[in-house]
C-alpha positions in Angstrom: 8.2 19.0 16.8 11.6 17.6 15.6 14.3 20.3 15.1 15.3 20.3 11.4 19.0 20.2 12.5 18.3 17.0 14.5 19.8 13.7 13.5 16.3 12.2 13.8 14.3 11.6 10.6 10.5 11.6 11.1 8.7 8.8 9.2 5.4 9.9 7.7 3.6 6.8 6.4 0.9 7.3 3.7 0.1 3.7 2.9 -3.6 4.3 3.9 -3.9 7.3 1.7 -1.5 7.4 -1.2 -0.9 3.7 -1.1 -4.7 3.0 -1.3 -4.9 5.2 -4.4 -3.1 2.4 -6.4 -5.7 1.1 -8.8 -7.3 -1.9 -7.2 -5.7 -1.5 -3.8 -8.8 -0.3 -1.9 -8.9 -1.6 1.7 -12.0 -2.3 3.8 -12.7 -0.3 6.9 -11.4 -3.1 9.2 -8.3 -3.6 7.1 -7.4 0.1 7.3 -7.8 0.0 11.1 -5.7 -3.1 11.3 -2.9 -1.6 9.2 -3.0 1.6 11.2 -2.7 -0.3 14.4 0.4 -2.1 13.1 2.0 1.2 11.9 1.2 2.7 15.3 2.9 -0.2 17.1 5.8 -0.2 14.8 6.7 3.4 15.8 5.7 5.4 12.7 5.8 9.0 13.7 2.9 10.2 11.5 0.1 8.1 9.8 -1.7 9.8 7.0 -4.9 7.8 7.6 -6.9 8.9 4.5 -8.7 11.6 2.6 -11.7 12.3 4.8 -13.8 14.2 2.2 -13.3 11.6 -0.5 -16.1 9.4 0.9 -18.1 8.7 4.1 -16.1 5.5 4.5 -12.8 7.3 4.4 -14.1 9.8 7.0 -15.2 7.1 9.3 -11.9 5.2 9.0 -9.8 8.3 9.7 -12.0 9.2 12.7 -11.7 5.7 14.2 -7.9 5.5 13.6 -7.6 8.9 15.3 -9.5 7.7 18.3 -7.4 4.5 18.6 -3.9 5.8 18.0 -1.5 5.4 21.0 1.9 6.6 19.6 1.5 8.1 16.2 0.3 11.5 15.1 -2.8 11.0 12.9 -3.0 13.1 9.7 -5.7 13.6 7.1 -5.4 15.0 3.6 -7.4 18.1 2.4 -7.4 20.0 -0.9 -7.1 23.8 -0.8 -10.7 24.6 0.1 -12.5 25.2 3.4 -14.9 22.3 3.0 -12.0 19.8 2.7 -10.1 21.3 5.6 -13.1 21.4 7.9 -14.0 17.8 7.0 -10.4 16.7 7.7 -10.3 18.4 11.0 -13.6 16.7 12.1 -11.9 13.4 11.4 -8.5 13.9 13.0 -9.5 16.0 16.0 -10.1 12.9 18.0 -6.4 12.0 18.0 -4.2 13.0 20.9 -1.7 14.1 18.3 -3.2 15.3 15.0 -2.3 17.1 11.8 -4.1 18.6 8.8 -2.2 18.2 5.5 -3.5 20.5 2.8 -2.2 20.8 -0.8 -2.5 22.4 -4.1 -0.8 21.9 -7.5 1.6 24.8 -8.0 3.3 24.0 -11.3 2.1 25.7 -14.5 0.4 22.5 -15.6 -1.4 22.1 -12.3 -2.4 25.8 -12.0 -4.2 25.3 -15.3 -6.5 22.7 -13.8 -8.5 25.1 -11.5 -7.6 27.9 -13.9 -5.9 30.1 -11.3 -3.4 32.8 -11.9 -0.2 32.9 -9.8 -1.6 35.6 -7.6 -5.0 33.9 -7.2 -3.3 30.7 -6.2 -1.0 32.6 -3.8 -4.1 34.1 -2.1 -5.8 30.7 -2.0 -2.8 29.2 -0.3 -2.7 32.0 2.3 -6.4 31.7 3.1 -6.5 27.9 3.3 -3.4 27.4 5.3 -4.5 30.1 7.7 -7.9 28.4 8.0 -6.2 25.0 8.7 -3.9 26.6 11.4 -6.9 28.2 13.1 -8.3 24.7 13.6 -5.1 22.7 14.3 -1.7 23.6 15.7 0.1 21.1 13.4 -0.4 21.9 9.7 1.5 20.4 6.8 1.4 22.1 3.4 2.4 20.6 0.0 2.9 22.3 -3.3 1.9 19.4 -5.6 4.3 18.9 -8.5 6.8 21.1 -6.6 9.8 19.7 -8.6 8.3 21.1 -11.8 7.2 24.4 -10.3 9.1 27.6 -11.4 11.8 28.3 -8.8 10.8 31.9 -7.9 7.1 30.9 -7.6 7.9 27.9 -5.5 9.9 30.1 -3.1 7.1 32.6 -3.0 4.3 30.1 -2.1 6.5 28.3 0.4 7.1 31.6 2.2 3.3 32.3 2.1 2.5 28.9 3.6 5.1 29.4 6.4 3.7 32.9 7.3 0.2 31.5 7.2 1.1 29.0 9.9 2.3 25.8 8.3 4.6 23.8 10.6 5.8 21.3 8.0 6.5 22.1 4.3 6.4 19.0 2.1 8.1 19.1 -1.3 6.6 16.4 -3.5 8.1 14.9 -6.6 4.7 14.1 -7.8 5.6 12.6 -11.1 8.9 10.9 -10.0 11.0 12.9 -12.4 13.7 14.1 -10.0 17.3 12.8 -9.7 19.0 12.6 -6.3 21.4 15.5 -6.8 18.3 17.7 -7.8 16.4 16.5 -4.7 19.2 17.4 -2.3 19.8 20.8 -4.0 16.1 21.7 -4.0 15.7 21.2 -0.3 19.0 22.8 0.5 18.3 25.9 -1.6 14.7 26.3 -0.2 16.1 26.3 3.3 18.8 28.8 2.4 16.5 31.1 0.4 13.0 31.2 1.9 12.4 33.5 4.9 11.2 31.5 8.0 12.5 28.2 6.6 14.5 27.7 9.8 11.2 27.6 11.8 9.6 24.6 10.0 10.4 21.0 9.1 10.9 20.3 5.5 9.6 17.0 4.2 10.1 15.0 1.0 7.5 12.9 -0.9 9.0 11.0 -3.9 7.3 8.8 -6.5 9.2 6.0 -8.2 8.5 6.5 -11.9 12.2 6.4 -12.7 13.1 4.0 -9.9 14.8 6.7 -7.8 12.2 7.4 -5.1 14.3 6.0 -2.2 17.5 7.6 -3.4 15.7 10.9 -3.9 14.3 10.8 -0.4 17.6 10.1 1.3 19.3 12.8 -0.8 16.6 15.2 0.4 17.5 14.4 4.0 21.1 15.1 3.1 19.9 18.5 1.9 18.2 19.2 5.2 14.8 17.5 5.0 13.8 15.8 8.3 10.6 14.1 7.3 10.3 11.3 4.7 6.9 10.4 3.3 6.7 6.7 2.3 4.5 3.6 2.1 4.8 0.0 3.1 6.2 -2.0 0.1 6.4 1.3 -1.9 2.7 1.0 -2.6 1.3 4.0 -4.4 0.0 5.5 -7.7 1.7 4.4 -10.9 5.1 3.0 -10.1 4.6 3.7 -6.4 6.4 5.7 -3.7 9.4 5.6 -1.5 9.3 2.4 0.4 9.4 2.7 4.2 11.4 -0.5 4.6 14.1 0.8 2.2 14.7 4.2 3.8 14.6 2.8 7.3 17.0 -0.1 6.6 19.3 2.2 4.5 19.6 4.6 7.5 20.2 1.7 9.8 22.8 -0.1 7.5 24.7 2.9 6.3 24.8 5.0 9.4 28.5 5.7 8.6 27.6 8.0 5.6 23.9 8.8 6.7 24.2 9.7 10.3 20.5 9.9 10.9 18.1 7.6 12.7 14.4 6.8 13.1 12.4 5.2 15.9 11.0 2.4 13.7 11.0 -1.1 15.2 12.5 -2.8 12.2 11.6 -6.3 13.5 8.0 -5.6 12.6 8.8 -4.8 8.9 8.2 -8.2 7.4 4.8 -8.8 9.2 3.3 -5.5 8.0 4.8 -5.9 4.6 3.0 -9.2 4.1 -0.2 -8.0 5.6 -0.3 -4.9 3.3 0.4 -7.2 0.3 -2.6 -9.3 1.3 -5.2 -6.6 2.0 -4.2 -4.5 -1.0 -4.0 -7.4 -3.4 -0.6 -6.2 -4.6 1.9 -9.1 -4.0 5.5 -8.1 -3.3 7.8 -8.8 -6.3 10.4 -11.6 -5.6 13.4 -9.3 -6.0 12.0 -6.4 -3.9 14.6 -4.9 -1.6 14.3 -5.9 2.1 10.9 -7.7 1.9 11.0 -9.7 -1.4 11.1 -13.5 -1.4 14.7 -13.4 -2.8 16.1 -10.7 -0.5 17.7 -13.3 1.7 17.8 -16.2 -0.7 21.0 -17.6 -2.3 20.9 -20.1 -5.1 24.4 -19.8 -6.6 26.9 -22.4 -5.4 29.5 -19.7 -4.8 27.1 -17.7 -2.8 25.9 -20.7 -0.8 29.5 -21.7 0.0 30.2 -18.1 1.1 27.1 -18.0 3.3 28.1 -21.2 5.0 31.5 -19.8 5.9 30.2 -16.4 6.9 26.8 -15.0 6.0 28.2 -11.4 6.0 29.9 -12.4 2.7 26.6 -11.9 0.9 24.2 -10.3 3.4 24.5 -6.7 4.5 21.7 -7.1 7.1 20.3 -10.0 9.1 16.9 -11.6 8.3 16.2 -11.2 12.0 16.5 -7.4 11.7 13.3 -7.2 9.6 11.4 -9.9 11.5 12.5 -13.0 9.7 13.8 -16.1 11.4 17.3 -17.3 10.6 16.1 -21.0 10.6 13.8 -23.0 8.4 11.3 -25.7 9.4 10.4 -28.0 6.5 6.7 -28.8 6.3 5.0 -31.9 4.8 1.9 -34.0 5.2 3.0 -35.4 8.6 3.5 -31.9 10.1 1.1 -30.8 12.9 -0.5 -27.6 14.0 2.4 -26.6 16.2 4.9 -26.8 13.3 2.5 -24.8 11.0 2.0 -22.1 13.6 5.8 -21.8 14.1 6.3 -21.5 10.3 3.6 -18.8 10.1 5.2 -16.8 12.9 8.6 -17.1 11.1 7.0 -15.8 8.0 5.6 -12.8 9.9 2.0 -13.9 10.3 0.2 -13.7 13.7 -2.9 -15.8 13.4 -5.6 -16.7 15.9 -6.7 -20.2 16.7 -9.7 -20.2 14.4 -7.7 -18.9 11.4 -5.0 -21.4 12.2 -7.6 -24.2 12.1 -8.8 -23.1 8.6 -5.3 -22.7 7.2 -4.3 -26.1 8.7 -7.2 -27.8 6.8 -6.0 -26.2 3.5 -2.4 -27.0 4.3 -3.2 -30.7 4.8 -5.1 -30.9 1.5 -2.2 -29.2 -0.2 0.4 -31.5 1.5 -1.5 -34.6 0.2 -1.0 -33.3 -3.4 2.6 -32.0 -3.1 5.8 -33.7 -2.2 7.1 -30.6 -0.5 5.3 -27.5 0.8 7.4 -24.3 0.4 7.2 -21.0 2.3 5.4 -19.3 -0.6 2.8 -22.1 -0.6 2.1 -21.2 3.0 1.9 -17.5 2.2 -0.5 -18.3 -0.7 -2.8 -20.3 1.6 -3.0 -17.4 4.0 -3.9 -15.0 1.2 -6.6 -17.3 -0.1 -8.3 -17.5 3.3 -8.3 -13.7 4.0 -11.7 -12.2 4.6 -13.6 -15.1 3.0 -16.1 -15.3 5.8 -17.3 -11.7 5.1 -17.6 -12.1 1.3 -21.0 -11.8 -0.3 -20.0 -14.1 -3.2 -18.4 -17.5 -2.4 -17.5 -20.4 -4.6 -19.1 -23.7 -3.4 -18.1 -26.1 -6.2 -17.3 -26.3 -9.9 -17.0 -28.8 -12.6 -15.3 -28.2 -16.0 -15.4 -30.3 -19.2 -12.9 -29.4 -21.9 -10.9 -30.9 -24.7 -10.6 -31.1 -28.5 -14.1 -32.3 -29.1 -16.0 -29.0 -28.7 -16.4 -25.9 -26.6 -15.5 -26.0 -22.9 -18.3 -26.2 -20.4 -18.3 -25.1 -16.8 -20.9 -25.7 -14.1 -20.4 -23.4 -11.1 -22.2 -23.5 -7.8 -21.9 -20.3 -5.7 -23.3 -19.0 -2.4 -24.5 -15.4 -3.0 -25.6 -13.6 0.2 -26.2 -16.9 1.9 -28.2 -18.5 -1.0 -26.9 -21.4 -3.1 -27.2 -20.9 -6.8 -25.7 -22.7 -9.9 -25.3 -22.1 -13.6 -23.7 -23.8 -16.6 -22.0 -22.0 -19.4 -19.9 -22.7 -22.5 -16.8 -20.7 -23.5 -13.6 -20.6 -25.4 -11.7 -22.7 -23.0 -12.3 -23.7 -19.3 -11.5 -20.3 -17.8 -13.7 -18.4 -20.2 -16.6 -20.8 -19.6 -16.1 -20.5 -15.8 -16.1 -16.7 -15.9 -19.3 -16.7 -18.1 -21.0 -19.0 -15.6 -20.1 -16.7 -12.7 -21.4 -13.7 -14.7 -24.7 -15.5 -15.2 -25.0 -16.0 -11.4 -23.8 -12.5 -10.6 -24.6 -10.2 -13.6 -22.1 -7.4 -13.8 -20.6 -5.0 -16.4 -17.0 -5.2 -15.1 -14.3 -5.4 -17.8 -11.5 -7.9 -17.3 -8.3 -5.7 -17.7 -5.8 -8.2 -16.4 -5.6 -12.0 -16.1 -2.2 -13.4 -15.0 -1.1 -16.8 -13.9 2.1 -17.5 -12.1 3.4 -20.7 -10.4 4.1 -20.1 -6.7 6.7 -22.9 -6.6 8.4 -25.3 -9.0 7.1 -28.6 -10.4 4.0 -29.9 -12.1 2.2 -30.0 -8.7 3.0 -26.3 -8.0 0.3 -24.0 -6.8 -0.8 -21.5 -9.4 -1.4 -17.9 -8.3 -4.0 -16.2 -10.5 -4.4 -12.4 -10.4 -7.5 -10.8 -11.9 -8.2 -7.1 -12.3 -11.7 -5.8 -13.1 -12.8 -2.3 -14.0 -16.4 -1.0 -13.6 -17.6 2.6 -13.8 -14.2 4.0 -12.8 -13.8 1.5 -10.0 -10.9 -1.0 -10.2 -10.5 -4.1 -8.1 -7.8 -6.8 -8.0 -8.5 -10.4 -6.9 -5.9 -13.1 -6.2 -6.1 -16.8 -5.4 -3.8 -19.9 -5.4 -4.6 -23.5 -6.1 -2.9 -26.5 -7.7 -5.9 -26.4 -10.2 -5.4 -23.3 -12.3 -9.1 -23.1 -13.3 -10.2 -23.2 -9.7 -7.7 -20.5 -8.8 -9.0 -18.4 -11.7 -12.6 -18.8 -10.5 -11.7 -17.8 -6.9 -9.6 -14.8 -8.1 -12.4 -13.6 -10.3 -14.9 -13.9 -7.4 -12.4 -12.2 -5.1 -12.2 -9.2 -7.4 -16.0 -9.1 -7.7 -16.3 -9.0 -3.9 -13.8 -6.1 -3.8 -15.8 -4.2 -6.5 -18.8 -4.6 -4.2 -16.8 -3.1 -1.3 -15.5 -0.3 -3.5 -19.0 0.5 -4.8 -20.3 0.7 -1.3 -17.4 3.0 -0.2 -17.9 5.4 -3.2 -21.7 5.3 -3.1 -24.0 3.6 -5.5 -23.7 4.9 -9.0 -20.6 7.1 -8.2 -17.7 7.3 -10.6 -14.3 7.0 -8.9 -12.8 9.4 -11.5 -14.9 12.4 -10.3 -13.4 13.1 -6.9 -10.1 14.7 -7.9 -10.3 18.4 -8.6 -14.0 19.3 -8.9 -13.9 21.5 -5.7 -10.5 23.0 -6.2 -11.5 26.3 -7.7 
């Protein structure tokens, strides 16, 4: 275990647990294993692989990740009850390095949920942390909503957890309300006040509701924390979490005022960022720090001139530091497979021969319709092809008739579980008619809660990226697709979301309501 006075900061990645709790960000079993492997290779110290008792699928994923891990410690989450903790241990015990992370909400608001008094909750903390430590030598305990918990009570329960055997004390800013000065002071004062604090590692887990998650995490380290909990791309509930790439690159870039370091291989950041964006269905915003499209882009003439003279004029880090190439290879309809593979590698994608073949076919079709193919066109093509082979629902063809003469009409042919079916429907516009035809072929009660169209690149021949979000019985799924035809992109995005709903329904269990798994076993 890292000494709390060390200059090393432990990186605890919770993309597969907290990140997957983002509405619509559910990952399949294979996707979770793939991301875990990338995190392990990247040098993440601790991977919180999931919430084993939440579903049988989550348990299996955590167990398999634990069996396959080579470098990282594998952690599972458990609420403050014996059933959760036992299930968590059954999943993580296969790892060479493992951890049980158990939590309970300690603020007045959260104590009211299981209707526990301060004393009853204190007893529960002692019992459950003790139980976890009897199973596993490495135990993390979190007082959920710690930053809004009464100071005296927070000190009391932290001391109880330490005495019960917790080796890491995580202080979560669950609602993202804290400011950096408060974050630093809270950790500093806990270490100075609580008996036994010198014997454990203090961690910080910050949400981004006010946009200060990364600043709060780094401030907590200045206050004495030596573990940062974070996610790839800042993925997480509501506004998200501290982003792994931000804290790691901040430590690397400003070592003069933040003299701490991590063991993360930063050259793998861009590859995993793009992969997480693909499998979660949450695209990275263009102006996102470190990994956004514009992070290393310069349009202003003054900036371009300064970059030509010396790129340090306008870049505080090198693209190569996060896995980007410093060169650009223009692509067009005369480009071959070798050029496409080189471009994909420069963009952070490692594709096999079969996947390259499929992408190349789509690339050629796109290049015939566009004068110039941009980097984001290539990224969109990769996203469109992800997991299509395993989808139960597939678009075969479609034809739309629309105009001023009457209602739009769409004829859609789909492959559903290997069988070709077709339907024709009318609607208020081509997209509405298309969605109705799809619903006729695959009846469902999902509500369309988001429909968003965005051009990937400039021009009338630009690819349109369509995002669709569906909600059904508490399950939420997001679908995304790109095509130069907006209606085709809409159909594929809608079908993509339906496929994800099918995966989500299977993971939760038929007829289960995703909203029922939060606190029902806490008391």
